[in-house]
C-alpha positions in Angstrom: 0.0 0.0 0.0 3.0 2.3 0.2 3.1 3.0 -3.5 -0.5 4.3 -3.2 0.3 6.3 -0.1 -2.6 4.7 1.7 -2.8 5.6 5.4 -3.2 2.8 7.9 -6.9 3.7 8.6 -7.7 3.6 4.9 -5.9 0.3 4.6 -8.1 -1.1 7.4 -11.2 0.2 5.6 -10.2 -1.6 2.4 -9.9 -4.8 4.4 -13.3 -4.6 6.0 -12.5 -2.5 9.1 -10.9 -5.1 11.4 -10.1 -3.8 14.9 -6.6 -2.3 15.3 -5.2 -5.3 17.3 -6.3 -7.7 14.6 -5.0 -5.5 11.8 -1.5 -5.3 13.5 -1.5 -9.1 13.9 -2.2 -9.4 10.1 0.6 -7.0 9.3 3.0 -9.2 11.3 1.8 -12.2 9.4 -0.1 -13.7 12.3 -3.3 -14.6 10.4 -5.4 -17.5 11.8 -8.7 -17.2 10.0 -10.3 -14.5 7.8 -13.9 -13.7 7.5 -15.6 -14.3 4.1 -15.9 -10.5 3.5 -12.1 -10.1 3.9 -11.4 -13.0 1.6 -13.6 -11.4 -1.1 -11.9 -8.0 -0.7 -8.3 -9.1 -1.0 -8.4 -10.2 -4.6 -10.2 -7.0 -5.5 -7.4 -4.9 -4.0 -4.7 -7.1 -5.7 -6.6 -6.8 -9.0 -6.7 -3.0 -8.8 -3.0 -2.8 -7.9 -2.1 -5.1 -10.9 -4.3 -3.2 -13.3 -2.9 0.2 -12.3 0.6 -1.3 -13.0 -0.6 -2.2 -16.5 -2.2 1.2 -17.2 0.7 3.1 -15.7 4.0 1.2 -16.2 5.9 4.1 -14.6 4.9 6.0 -11.5 5.4 9.3 -13.3 2.5 8.4 -15.7 0.1 8.0 -12.8 1.1 11.3 -11.3 0.2 13.1 -14.5 -3.4 11.9 -14.2 -3.9 13.4 -10.7 
């Protein structure tokens, strides 16, 4: 999420608003089980990231659109 400059709170929203403790565990790689909603959201976020990379092969191209 760093390339998009997404703040931690926005990151949590994209993942379905887990509580802060759970989110920090996820960031450390300590994931035991995910709710169905989160499992649906993750591929969407990955797809957006991948497609932005296709549209804007260089970061400078994306900045021109802003």
